[in-house]
N, CA, C and O of each residue as an XYZ file, in Angstrom:
936
protein
N      73.549    120.001    101.302
C      72.776    119.909    102.551
C      72.272    121.312    102.902
O      71.081    121.582    102.750
N      73.156    122.220    103.372
C      72.802    123.608    103.559
C      71.834    123.852    104.706
O      71.395    122.919    105.378
N      71.500    125.155    104.921
C      70.550    125.560    105.949
C      70.943    125.017    107.322
O      70.132    124.402    108.014
N      72.185    125.251    107.702
C      72.689    124.717    108.964
C      72.218    125.565    110.143
O      72.105    126.785    110.028
N      71.946    124.921    111.267
C      71.583    125.658    112.474
C      72.491    125.318    113.655
O      72.272    125.775    114.776
N      73.519    124.504    113.381
C      74.529    124.156    114.384
C      75.880    124.231    113.684
O      76.009    123.766    112.551
N      76.884    124.804    114.330
C      78.205    124.860    113.697
C      78.898    123.503    113.791
O      79.065    122.822    112.779
N      79.300    123.105    114.996
C      80.037    121.847    115.162
C      79.247    120.864    116.016
O      78.872    121.160    117.150
N      79.009    119.710    115.453
C      78.346    118.625    116.170
C      79.311    117.451    116.259
O      79.867    117.017    115.250
N      79.504    116.944    117.458
C      80.393    115.796    117.660
C      79.566    114.548    117.924
O      78.630    114.563    118.723
N      79.922    113.478    117.246
C      79.254    112.193    117.459
C      80.250    111.227    118.079
O      81.369    111.063    117.593
N      79.821    110.593    119.161
C      80.631    109.583    119.849
C      79.939    108.240    119.642
O      78.953    107.948    120.318
N      80.440    107.415    118.719
C      79.812    106.115    118.453
C      80.380    105.044    119.383
O      81.596    104.904    119.513
N      79.495    104.295    120.022
C      79.970    103.281    120.978
C      78.983    102.119    121.022
O      77.930    102.209    121.654
N      79.329    101.041    120.355
C      78.434     99.886    120.374
C      78.756     98.980    121.554
O      79.823     99.081    122.160
N      77.821     98.096    121.867
C      77.985     97.207    123.018
C      79.027     96.131    122.757
O      79.819     95.803    123.640
N      79.029     95.582    121.549
C      79.885     94.438    121.252
C      81.315     94.812    120.922
O      81.582     95.868    120.349
N      82.235     93.925    121.296
C      83.649     94.048    120.936
C      84.273     92.683    121.154
O      84.320     92.190    122.281
N      84.752     92.072    120.081
C      85.285     90.716    120.188
C      86.608     90.671    120.941
O      86.849     89.762    121.735
N      87.466     91.663    120.685
C      88.801     91.617    121.286
C      88.834     92.117    122.726
O      89.677     91.691    123.515
N      87.913     93.024    123.069
C      87.848     93.538    124.435
C      86.380     93.779    124.784
O      85.891     94.903    124.670
N      85.672     92.723    125.209
C      84.233     92.804    125.486
C      83.882     93.928    126.463
O      84.535     94.114    127.490
N      82.827     94.672    126.109
C      82.337     95.736    126.981
C      83.314     96.872    127.206
O      83.242     97.560    128.224
N      84.232     97.078    126.263
C      85.325     98.035    126.504
C      84.852     99.461    126.758
O      85.472    100.181    127.541
N      83.769     99.881    126.115
C      83.359    101.276    126.239
C      82.889    101.661    127.634
O      82.818    102.843    127.970
N      82.567    100.648    128.452
C      82.137    100.917    129.823
C      83.144    100.431    130.858
O      82.883    100.517    132.058
N      84.277     99.928    130.417
C      85.299     99.480    131.364
C      85.786    100.661    132.205
O      85.970    101.768    131.698
N      85.988    100.408    133.486
C      86.453    101.472    134.368
C      87.917    101.792    134.128
O      88.781    100.924    134.259
N      88.194    103.042    133.776
C      89.568    103.489    133.546
C      89.869    104.645    134.491
O      89.344    105.747    134.333
N      90.711    104.379    135.464
C      91.152    105.423    136.392
C      89.952    106.130    137.034
O      89.939    107.353    137.175
N      88.947    105.338    137.419
C      87.833    105.888    138.190
C      86.572    106.234    137.432
O      85.596    106.670    138.043
N      86.558    106.053    136.111
C      85.325    106.333    135.371
C      85.270    105.491    134.108
O      86.304    105.042    133.615
N      84.060    105.272    133.575
C      83.918    104.449    132.367
C      84.719    105.032    131.201
O      84.862    106.248    131.076
N      85.226    104.160    130.368
C      86.057    104.587    129.238
C      85.400    105.693    128.422
O      86.045    106.689    128.096
N      84.130    105.528    128.090
C      83.463    106.512    127.234
C      83.373    107.878    127.894
O      83.332    108.898    127.206
N      83.343    107.909    129.223
C      83.209    109.184    129.934
C      84.392    110.121    129.661
O      84.226    111.341    129.647
N      85.569    109.559    129.447
C      86.742    110.386    129.157
C      86.520    111.237    127.903
O      86.845    112.424    127.878
N      85.969    110.618    126.882
C      85.727    111.335    125.624
C      84.594    112.336    125.767
O      84.693    113.460    125.275
N      83.521    111.941    126.435
C      82.379    112.837    126.606
C      82.775    114.080    127.396
O      82.381    115.192    127.046
N      83.545    113.894    128.448
C      83.952    115.034    129.271
C      84.912    115.956    128.520
O      84.833    117.178    128.653
N      85.818    115.374    127.732
C      86.741    116.200    126.947
C      85.973    117.037    125.928
O      86.287    118.208    125.714
N      84.969    116.430    125.303
C      84.159    117.145    124.313
C      83.430    118.322    124.953
O      83.402    119.421    124.398
N      82.843    118.086    126.119
C      82.114    119.152    126.807
C      83.056    120.241    127.312
O      82.732    121.427    127.254
N      84.201    119.837    127.798
C      85.168    120.789    128.341
C      85.764    121.690    127.262
O      86.203    122.802    127.555
N      85.782    121.221    126.030
C      86.416    121.984    124.946
C      85.723    123.310    124.660
O      86.371    124.275    124.254
N      84.418    123.363    124.867
C      83.616    124.576    124.643
C      83.516    124.993    123.171
O      82.926    126.029    122.865
N      84.084    124.196    122.257
C      83.994    124.557    120.836
C      82.944    123.712    120.114
O      82.636    123.958    118.948
N      82.404    122.729    120.804
C      81.404    121.845    120.206
C      80.021    122.303    120.652
O      79.759    122.442    121.846
N      79.151    122.532    119.696
C      77.816    123.025    120.013
C      76.896    121.930    120.540
O      76.025    122.184    121.372
N      77.098    120.724    120.052
C      76.266    119.612    120.518
C      77.055    118.313    120.448
O      77.724    118.034    119.453
N      76.970    117.516    121.519
C      77.629    116.212    121.586
C      76.547    115.146    121.577
O      75.586    115.213    122.343
N      76.713    114.163    120.704
C      75.710    113.111    120.525
C      76.354    111.747    120.734
O      77.447    111.482    120.233
N      75.672    110.892    121.472
C      76.125    109.514    121.670
C      75.253    108.593    120.827
O      74.028    108.624    120.935
N      75.883    107.775    119.988
C      75.168    106.795    119.166
C      75.537    105.401    119.652
O      76.711    105.031    119.654
N      74.529    104.624    120.066
C      74.816    103.285    120.584
C      73.592    102.382    120.487
O      72.459    102.842    120.346
N      73.861    101.074    120.568
C      72.795    100.078    120.640
C      72.620     99.593    122.072
O      71.809     98.705    122.334
N      73.379    100.172    123.001
C      73.439     99.670    124.371
C      72.804    100.661    125.355
O      73.146    101.844    125.359
N      71.883    100.171    126.184
C      71.186    101.043    127.131
C      72.132    101.698    128.129
O      71.980    102.876    128.452
N      73.104    100.939    128.617
C      74.029    101.474    129.622
C      74.904    102.579    129.035
O      75.206    103.565    129.708
N      75.309    102.406    127.778
C      76.123    103.435    127.123
C      75.288    104.689    126.877
O      75.755    105.804    127.108
N      74.061    104.507    126.410
C      73.174    105.649    126.192
C      72.908    106.377    127.508
O      72.793    107.602    127.538
N      72.813    105.610    128.591
C      72.581    106.210    129.914
C      73.747    107.094    130.334
O      73.551    108.116    130.990
N      74.963    106.701    129.957
C      76.136    107.523    130.265
C      76.006    108.896    129.611
O      76.323    109.922    130.214
N      75.531    108.894    128.363
C      75.335    110.164    127.682
C      74.240    110.990    128.328
O      74.389    112.199    128.510
N      73.148    110.340    128.673
C      72.021    111.058    129.282
C      72.397    111.644    130.634
O      71.912    112.713    131.006
N      73.263    110.947    131.375
C      73.697    111.455    132.681
C      74.406    112.802    132.562
O      74.397    113.613    133.487
N      75.014    113.015    131.409
C      75.709    114.285    131.175
C      74.842    115.276    130.403
O      75.309    116.341    129.998
N      73.575    114.913    130.205
C      72.648    115.798    129.517
C      72.837    115.853    128.014
O      72.473    116.840    127.374
N      73.407    114.792    127.446
C      73.702    114.778    126.017
C      72.573    114.166    125.204
O      71.755    113.401    125.715
N      72.550    114.518    123.943
C      71.604    113.934    122.997
C      72.052    112.497    122.704
O      73.240    112.254    122.494
N      71.125    111.556    122.687
C      71.477    110.163    122.404
C      70.646    109.626    121.246
O      69.495    110.014    121.047
N      71.259    108.726    120.491
C      70.587    108.093    119.354
C      70.745    106.588    119.479
O      71.859    106.072    119.573
N      69.621    105.893    119.478
C      69.681    104.432    119.521
C      69.986    103.907    118.125
O      69.252    104.159    117.169
N      71.057    103.191    118.036
C      71.511    102.646    116.764
C      70.777    101.341    116.441
O      70.645    100.492    117.322
N      70.296    101.156    115.207
C      69.644     99.893    114.842
C      70.629     98.730    114.856
O      71.840     98.925    114.761
N      70.098     97.528    114.975
C      70.922     96.323    115.102
C      71.901     96.180    113.942
O      73.051     95.793    114.148
N      71.460     96.484    112.734
C      72.330     96.272    111.572
C      73.540     97.210    111.573
O      74.513     96.973    110.857
N      73.479     98.267    112.372
C      74.616     99.183    112.483
C      75.452     98.917    113.736
O      76.352     99.688    114.072
N      75.142     97.815    114.420
C      75.899     97.446    115.622
C      76.685     96.163    115.400
O      77.190     95.564    116.350
N      76.785     95.744    114.148
C      77.491     94.501    113.827
C      78.962     94.777    113.540
O      79.383     95.930    113.442
N      79.736     93.705    113.408
C      81.164     93.840    113.095
C      81.392     94.380    111.686
O      82.460     94.913    111.384
N      80.386     94.240    110.829
C      80.542     94.663    109.434
C      80.089     96.101    109.189
O      80.369     96.663    108.131
N      79.398     96.697    110.147
C      78.933     98.074    109.984
C      80.123     99.029    110.011
O      81.036     98.873    110.822
N      80.106    100.007    109.128
C      81.204    100.972    109.089
C      80.870    102.204    109.929
O      79.703    102.510    110.173
N      81.904    102.892    110.359
C      81.710    104.115    111.132
C      80.996    105.169    110.293
O      80.164    105.918    110.804
N      81.318    105.223    109.018
C      80.659    106.193    108.135
C      79.155    105.945    108.094
O      78.371    106.893    108.155
N      78.746    104.688    107.993
C      77.317    104.363    107.989
C      76.650    104.801    109.290
O      75.527    105.306    109.281
N      77.343    104.605    110.398
C      76.812    105.001    111.707
C      76.639    106.519    111.774
O      75.634    107.007    112.290
N      77.608    107.257    111.258
C      77.534    108.714    111.281
C      76.417    109.231    110.375
O      75.704    110.169    110.732
N      76.271    108.620    109.214
C      75.196    109.034    108.301
C      73.834    108.771    108.938
O      72.928    109.599    108.837
N      73.690    107.627    109.589
C      72.436    107.321    110.292
C      72.149    108.382    111.355
O      71.015    108.840    111.494
N      73.185    108.767    112.101
C      73.006    109.780    113.143
C      72.602    111.120    112.539
O      71.711    111.792    113.058
N      73.252    111.510    111.448
C      72.912    112.774    110.794
C      71.477    112.766    110.282
O      70.765    113.764    110.398
N      71.056    111.641    109.720
C      69.683    111.529    109.223
C      68.681    111.596    110.373
O      67.623    112.213    110.245
N      69.015    110.961    111.492
C      68.137    111.000    112.667
C      68.028    112.418    113.213
O      66.945    112.864    113.592
N      69.151    113.118    113.251
C      69.162    114.483    113.768
C      68.424    115.441    112.838
O      67.786    116.390    113.293
N      68.515    115.189    111.534
C      67.818    116.044    110.564
C      66.306    116.003    110.784
O      65.613    116.997    110.568
N      65.806    114.852    111.211
C      64.369    114.722    111.503
C      63.965    115.581    112.695
O      62.795    115.924    112.861
N      64.950    115.924    113.520
C      64.704    116.789    114.678
C      65.132    118.224    114.383
O      65.255    119.050    115.287
N      65.355    118.499    113.106
C      65.753    119.841    112.652
C      67.111    120.264    113.215
O      67.338    121.442    113.491
N      68.005    119.295    113.381
C      69.380    119.590    113.802
C      70.283    119.355    112.606
O      70.450    118.220    112.160
N      70.871    120.437    112.082
C      71.663    120.351    110.861
C      73.025    121.022    111.084
O      73.129    122.246    111.013
N      74.064    120.231    111.350
C      75.385    120.802    111.634
C      76.175    121.166    110.377
O      76.140    120.449    109.377
N      76.873    122.271    110.443
C      77.752    122.667    109.334
C      79.015    121.821    109.316
O      79.560    121.511    108.257
N      79.476    121.450    110.524
C      80.687    120.631    110.627
C      80.437    119.436    111.542
O      79.723    119.522    112.542
N      81.049    118.326    111.161
C      80.861    117.069    111.885
C      82.192    116.609    112.466
O      83.204    116.559    111.768
N      82.177    116.276    113.745
C      83.377    115.749    114.394
C      83.098    114.337    114.894
O      82.069    114.072    115.515
N      84.028    113.447    114.615
C      83.966    112.074    115.128
C      84.962    111.956    116.272
O      86.157    112.198    116.100
N      84.453    111.579    117.441
C      85.295    111.356    118.614
C      85.079    109.922    119.077
O      84.036    109.601    119.646
N      86.046    109.074    118.838
C      85.903    107.667    119.203
C      86.259    107.473    120.680
O      87.274    107.991    121.147
N      85.432    106.733    121.410
C      85.663    106.561    122.851
C      86.912    105.761    123.185
O      87.336    105.710    124.339
N      87.497    105.139    122.172
C      88.706    104.339    122.393
C      89.975    105.190    122.431
O      91.083    104.659    122.502
N      89.805    106.513    122.382
C      90.946    107.437    122.511
C      90.748    108.298    123.760
O      90.515    109.501    123.647
N      90.837    107.705    124.935
C      90.475    108.419    126.164
C      91.443    109.510    126.603
O      91.064    110.375    127.393
N      92.678    109.496    126.115
C      93.661    110.467    126.586
C      93.691    111.747    125.756
O      94.452    112.669    126.048
N      92.859    111.793    124.722
C      92.694    113.029    123.950
C      92.106    114.091    124.885
O      91.144    113.820    125.604
N      92.673    115.280    124.875
C      92.244    116.333    125.783
C      91.342    117.350    125.091
O      91.257    117.404    123.864
N      90.670    118.155    125.914
C      89.840    119.230    125.380
C      90.675    120.175    124.528
O      90.203    120.679    123.509
N      91.911    120.414    124.942
C      92.771    121.328    124.178
C      93.084    120.773    122.789
O      93.259    121.537    121.840
N      93.154    119.447    122.668
C      93.374    118.845    121.351
C      92.179    119.119    120.445
O      92.337    119.441    119.267
N      90.993    118.986    121.009
C      89.771    119.244    120.245
C      89.736    120.703    119.792
O      89.450    120.997    118.631
N      90.030    121.610    120.719
C      90.038    123.043    120.386
C      91.043    123.354    119.285
O      90.745    124.090    118.344
N      92.222    122.789    119.416
C      93.283    123.075    118.442
C      92.986    122.479    117.070
O      93.405    123.027    116.051
N      92.265    121.362    117.039
C      91.904    120.782    115.739
C      90.911    121.682    115.006
O      90.978    121.833    113.786
N      89.995    122.272    115.762
C      89.042    123.217    115.167
C      89.782    124.464    114.682
O      89.495    124.983    113.603
N      90.726    124.938    115.479
C      91.522    126.101    115.076
C      92.319    125.801    113.816
O      92.484    126.662    112.952
N      92.807    124.576    113.720
C      93.563    124.152    112.533
C      92.682    124.241    111.283
O      93.135    124.689    110.230
N      91.436    123.815    111.405
C      90.521    123.915    110.262
C      90.247    125.374    109.918
O      90.236    125.753    108.747
N      90.027    126.183    110.940
C      89.747    127.599    110.695
C      90.934    128.290    110.027
O      90.754    129.120    109.136
N      92.141    127.946    110.461
C      93.345    128.588    109.927
C      93.655    128.155    108.495
O      94.062    128.971    107.668
N      93.460    126.869    108.209
C      93.845    126.331    106.897
C      92.713    126.355    105.880
O      92.943    126.211    104.680
N      91.472    126.541    106.373
C      90.281    126.496    105.504
C      90.116    125.126    104.839
O      89.489    125.016    103.786
N      90.674    124.095    105.450
C      90.586    122.738    104.892
C      89.167    122.196    105.002
O      88.387    122.621    105.854
N      88.852    121.258    104.131
C      87.553    120.595    104.177
C      87.483    119.612    105.341
O      86.406    119.347    105.875
N      88.640    119.071    105.732
C      88.655    118.133    106.859
C      89.992    118.168    107.586
O      91.024    118.534    107.025
N      89.937    117.775    108.851
C      91.110    117.680    109.719
C      91.144    116.270    110.302
O      90.123    115.755    110.757
N      92.326    115.648    110.285
C      92.472    114.283    110.799
C      93.675    114.246    111.732
O      94.766    114.680    111.362
N      93.480    113.732    112.934
C      94.572    113.708    113.909
C      95.543    112.568    113.630
O      95.154    111.469    113.237
N      96.816    112.870    113.848
C      97.894    111.899    113.653
C      98.907    112.071    114.784
O      98.847    113.035    115.547
N      99.831    111.129    114.877
C     100.973    111.274    115.780
C     102.181    110.634    115.102
O     102.041    109.897    114.126
N     103.355    110.921    115.626
C     104.564    110.319    115.062
C     104.546    108.817    115.272
O     104.104    108.333    116.314
N     105.025    108.086    114.285
C     105.147    106.631    114.429
C     106.193    106.323    115.496
O     107.281    106.899    115.506
N     105.846    105.412    116.384
C     106.785    105.015    117.429
C     107.994    104.292    116.836
O     109.107    104.400    117.352
N     107.768    103.565    115.759
C     108.835    102.854    115.055
C     108.664    103.120    113.564
O     107.546    103.077    113.050
N     109.749    103.392    112.879
C     109.661    103.692    111.455
C     109.068    102.513    110.685
O     109.501    101.375    110.868
N     108.076    102.777    109.822
C     107.516    101.705    108.994
C     108.529    101.141    108.002
O     108.305    100.085    107.409
N     109.643    101.851    107.824
C     110.679    101.343    106.920
C     111.352    100.098    107.475
O     112.009     99.361    106.738
N     111.189     99.860    108.780
C     111.721     98.636    109.379
C     110.704     97.498    109.304
O     110.934     96.428    109.868
N     109.588     97.714    108.616
C     108.510     96.724    108.546
C     108.325     96.207    107.125
O     108.702     96.862    106.153
N     107.738     95.017    107.026
C     107.401     94.448    105.725
C     106.488     93.254    105.963
O     106.284     92.838    107.103
N     105.949     92.714    104.904
C     105.171     91.483    105.013
C     106.126     90.289    105.000
O     107.270     90.393    104.559
N     105.629     89.160    105.492
C     106.413     87.923    105.486
C     105.638     86.830    104.782
O     104.435     86.674    104.991
N     106.324     86.080    103.954
C     105.694     84.937    103.311
C     105.611     83.762    104.270
O     106.156     83.810    105.373
N     104.930     82.713    103.850
C     104.766     81.529    104.695
C     106.103     80.879    105.038
O     106.225     80.211    106.065
N     107.111     81.076    104.176
C     108.416     80.449    104.421
C     109.303     81.268    105.359
O     110.382     80.818    105.746
N     108.846     82.482    105.727
C     109.608     83.315    106.648
C     110.872     83.912    106.061
O     111.714     84.407    106.810
N     111.033     83.883    104.753
C     112.239     84.393    104.087
C     112.380     85.904    104.281
O     111.426     86.652    104.068
N     113.580     86.352    104.689
C     113.809     87.773    104.946
C     114.891     88.379    104.062
O     115.419     89.447    104.373
N     115.221     87.718    102.982
C     116.279     88.220    102.113
C     116.028     89.608    101.575
O     116.966     90.388    101.415
N     114.767     89.936    101.290
C     114.439     91.264    100.773
C     113.479     91.996    101.715
O     112.673     92.821    101.285
N     113.583     91.677    103.000
C     112.683     92.276    103.997
C     112.865     93.788    104.078
O     111.885     94.528    104.157
N     114.110     94.246    104.060
C     114.393     95.678    104.127
C     114.823     96.209    102.767
O     115.474     95.516    101.985
N     114.444     97.454    102.509
C     114.882     98.089    101.272
C     116.398     98.277    101.315
O     116.945     98.605    102.368
N     117.076     98.077    100.201
C     118.547     98.209    100.181
C     119.037     99.563    100.668
O     120.087     99.652    101.305
N     118.287    100.614    100.376
C     118.761    101.960    100.717
C     118.726    102.260    102.217
O     119.333    103.237    102.656
N     118.027    101.438    103.017
C     118.015    101.724    104.456
C     118.854    100.730    105.258
O     118.967    100.855    106.477
N     119.437     99.755    104.584
C     120.310     98.813    105.290
C     121.446     99.574    105.968
O     122.075    100.445    105.368
N     121.693     99.230    107.222
C     122.775     99.822    108.015
C     122.565    101.300    108.346
O     123.493    101.981    108.783
N     121.338    101.793    108.136
C     121.046    103.170    108.530
C     120.596    103.203    109.984
O     120.036    102.232    110.492
N     120.847    104.333    110.653
C     120.377    104.519    112.020
C     118.937    105.024    111.995
O     118.538    105.755    111.089
N     118.163    104.621    113.007
C     116.758    105.036    113.069
C     116.614    106.545    113.024
O     115.715    107.068    112.365
N     117.500    107.252    113.727
C     117.392    108.710    113.791
C     117.707    109.398    112.468
O     117.436    110.588    112.307
N     118.274    108.663    111.527
C     118.584    109.243    110.219
C     117.469    109.023    109.192
O     117.532    109.540    108.077
N     116.463    108.261    109.573
C     115.357    107.969    108.652
C     114.327    109.097    108.680
O     114.259    109.839    109.660
N     113.529    109.238    107.628
C     112.479    110.264    107.616
C     111.477    110.035    108.748
O     111.269    108.905    109.188
N     110.862    111.120    109.210
C     109.829    111.019    110.245
C     108.514    110.613    109.585
O     108.080    111.231    108.613
N     107.890    109.575    110.117
C     106.596    109.117    109.615
C     105.524    109.384    110.664
O     105.788    109.403    111.866
N     104.307    109.589    110.171
C     103.163    109.811    111.053
C     102.109    108.747    110.781
O     102.022    108.201    109.681
N     101.317    108.468    111.796
C     100.238    107.486    111.650
C      98.925    108.093    112.140
O      98.920    109.021    112.948
N      97.829    107.562    111.644
C      96.522    107.951    112.169
C      96.447    107.497    113.622
O      96.864    106.386    113.946
N      95.918    108.346    114.497
C      95.770    107.910    115.888
C      94.316    107.704    116.300
O      94.044    107.255    117.413
N      93.375    108.030    115.404
C      91.965    107.744    115.655
C      91.273    108.663    116.633
O      90.109    108.437    116.963
N      91.958    109.704    117.113
C      91.401    110.533    118.181
C      90.393    111.575    117.707
O      89.364    111.782    118.350
N      90.684    112.235    116.579
C      89.829    113.332    116.113
C      89.696    113.294    114.593
O      90.686    113.226    113.864
N      88.459    113.340    114.141
C      88.149    113.516    112.720
C      87.146    114.665    112.643
O      86.136    114.662    113.347
N      87.426    115.630    111.799
C      86.554    116.796    111.670
C      86.390    117.133    110.196
O      87.368    117.165    109.449
N      85.163    117.382    109.781
C      84.930    117.723    108.369
C      83.705    118.606    108.230
O      82.807    118.599    109.071
N      83.695    119.363    107.151
C      82.465    120.053    106.787
C      81.455    118.972    106.422
O      81.763    118.057    105.657
N      80.272    119.078    106.962
C      79.280    118.014    106.796
C      78.984    117.735    105.331
O      78.892    116.579    104.918
N      78.838    118.782    104.559
C      78.539    118.608    103.132
C      79.652    117.834    102.435
O      79.386    116.977    101.592
N      80.890    118.135    102.787
C      82.039    117.446    102.190
C      82.089    115.991    102.637
O      82.378    115.100    101.839
N      81.807    115.752    103.914
C      81.790    114.387    104.444
C      80.772    113.527    103.692
O      81.072    112.395    103.312
N      79.589    114.058    103.484
C      78.542    113.302    102.790
C      78.893    113.103    101.314
O      78.614    112.049    100.742
N      79.492    114.098    100.715
C      79.862    113.989     99.297
C      80.964    112.956     99.090
O      80.903    112.160     98.153
N      81.971    112.966     99.960
C      83.124    112.073     99.811
C      82.912    110.709    100.462
O      83.649    109.764    100.184
N      81.917    110.610    101.318
C      81.677    109.343    102.006
C      82.731    109.039    103.052
O      83.070    107.878    103.281
N      83.252    110.084    103.690
C      84.276    109.894    104.713
C      85.028    111.183    104.982
O      84.658    112.246    104.485
N      86.082    111.082    105.770
C      86.836    112.258    106.194
C      88.065    112.548    105.337
O      88.622    113.643    105.414
N      88.495    111.592    104.526
C      89.684    111.805    103.699
C      89.306    112.498    102.397
O      88.486    112.003    101.625
N      89.925    113.661    102.169
C      89.620    114.472    100.992
C      90.915    114.997    100.383
O      91.991    114.844    100.960
N      90.801    115.607     99.227
C      92.007    116.054     98.521
C      92.775    117.120     99.284
O      93.989    117.243     99.121
N      92.082    117.897    100.119
C      92.782    118.958    100.850
C      92.754    118.731    102.359
O      92.886    119.685    103.126
N      92.585    117.484    102.796
C      92.598    117.182    104.236
C      93.910    117.646    104.860
O      94.974    117.542    104.251
N      93.815    118.156    106.073
C      94.995    118.619    106.805
C      95.190    117.773    108.063
O      94.226    117.323    108.682
N      96.452    117.569    108.425
C      96.771    116.797    109.627
C      96.759    117.691    110.859
O      97.143    118.859    110.807
N      96.313    117.116    111.960
C      96.472    117.745    113.267
C      97.355    116.814    114.083
O      96.950    115.701    114.418
N      98.559    117.267    114.402
C      99.543    116.407    115.062
C      99.353    116.442    116.574
O      99.334    117.508    117.189
N      99.212    115.255    117.161
C      99.042    115.112    118.604
C     100.249    114.415    119.223
O     100.962    113.685    118.535
N     100.483    114.632    120.510
C     101.574    113.923    121.194
C     101.298    112.421    121.239
O     100.147    112.000    121.355
N     102.335    111.636    121.150
C     102.181    110.181    121.169
C     101.529    109.704    122.453
O     100.733    108.766    122.430
N     101.857    110.341    123.577
C     101.315    109.875    124.860
C      99.813    110.105    124.993
O      99.183    109.544    125.890
N      99.228    110.921    124.118
C      97.778    111.115    124.143
C      97.104    110.426    122.953
O      95.936    110.677    122.656
N      97.849    109.565    122.288
C      97.359    108.956    121.046
C      97.034    107.476    121.160
O      96.830    106.814    120.143
N      96.981    106.947    122.365
C      96.684    105.526    122.507
C      95.257    105.237    122.048
O      94.331    105.986    122.360
N      95.092    104.154    121.310
C      93.795    103.729    120.767
C      93.509    102.344    121.338
O      94.195    101.377    121.006
N      92.500    102.250    122.192
C      92.247    101.002    122.912
C      91.454    100.026    122.054
O      90.305    100.278    121.691
N      92.095     98.913    121.743
C      91.458     97.875    120.934
C      91.592     96.497    121.574
O      90.793     95.600    121.307
N      92.599     96.338    122.412
C      92.865     95.047    123.049
C      93.064     95.233    124.553
O      93.142     96.356    125.051
N      93.143     94.110    125.262
C      93.384     94.159    126.707
C      94.736     94.804    126.998
O      94.872     95.548    127.969
N      95.733     94.523    126.164
C      97.051     95.123    126.352
C      96.986     96.640    126.201
O      97.590     97.369    126.987
N      96.251     97.119    125.190
C      96.075     98.564    125.015
C      95.485     99.182    126.279
O      95.921    100.238    126.738
N      94.482     98.496    126.829
C      93.791     99.015    128.010
C      94.734     99.096    129.204
O      94.736    100.088    129.933
N      95.536     98.050    129.403
C      96.478     98.036    130.526
C      97.537     99.127    130.352
O      97.939     99.766    131.324
N      97.983     99.337    129.125
C      98.953    100.399    128.860
C      98.345    101.765    129.152
O      99.017    102.659    129.666
N      97.067    101.916    128.821
C      96.387    103.182    129.075
C      96.238    103.413    130.578
O      96.394    104.537    131.056
N      95.937    102.357    131.313
C      95.858    102.464    132.770
C      97.182    102.965    133.338
O      97.217    103.842    134.201
N      98.260    102.388    132.836
C      99.594    102.788    133.300
C      99.857    104.264    132.980
O     100.367    105.006    133.820
N      99.506    104.679    131.768
C      99.723    106.068    131.372
C      98.905    107.027    132.237
O      99.389    108.090    132.627
N      97.661    106.640    132.533
C      96.806    107.481    133.378
C      97.452    107.695    134.740
O      97.481    108.810    135.260
N      97.964    106.618    135.305
C      98.607    106.705    136.615
C      99.884    107.535    136.539
O     100.159    108.343    137.426
N     100.661    107.334    135.477
C     101.922    108.063    135.332
C     101.683    109.558    135.121
O     102.381    110.393    135.697
N     100.689    109.889    134.288
C     100.411    111.292    133.992
C      99.748    112.003    135.158
O      99.763    113.231    135.238
N      99.156    111.212    136.075
C      98.453    111.774    137.225
C      99.414    112.143    138.347
O      99.047    112.854    139.282
N     100.645    111.656    138.249
C     101.624    111.888    139.320
C     102.290    113.257    139.179
O     103.139    113.617    139.995
C-alpha cells in the first residue's frame, strides 16, 4: 500500500440490523446511544488521527456527524448477516483511498464494547509501539475455565465430558485462560490487507479488565452492561 498520510485510523462499523438485539447500536445506555460510548472513547484517547463510522443507517451516520467524524455509507450487500467485518473494513479503506486518506495503521472499534476506555485504546497503541508487533488484539481472562466445558451429543452422555487430568481439581489450580473480548483490534494496514484480518504470526495480546470487556450481543448482555454502568458510576 505505502505512501501513508495518516498514522492511526479507527473504523467503527455499525449496521442497522441485528436479529438478537434489534437496533442495538442506538439503544440508550446510561444516558446516551450505545455507539456514542465508543466514539467518545476514541476521540478522548488522542492517539487516533481519524475516526470513521461505517453504516447503512442514516441515524447511526448522523451520530458520527454530530461529533464531526468522517462517515461512510455502507452498501446493502455489506449490511447483511453474511457480510464479514473484514469486508466492511476493506470497503472503508477503499472508499477513504479515493479521498486520498491512507492510514499506516488500522484500528477496529466495535460499538458493542461500550465500557472500553480511552486509556485502553492508548495502551493498546503503546503495546504495539513497544513490541513492534504487526497487530494487537484485546483479550481478558476467562470468567470460567474452558477446561470445564465440552460439547454434548444428542444423548447427553457425560462420561468423557471432562479430561481425566482435571477431575477433582480446584478451579484456582487450573491454568489461566484468556478470551477475545472484541474491544480493540489494531494492525499495520499493509499487514491487515495481506493477511485478510488481524490475526498474524506475531500478533500480541493486550489484556483488559473483565469488567470493561462486556460485548453486547443479546438483551441479557445489554441489561448486564446497564448494571455495570450504574455500579461503576457510584
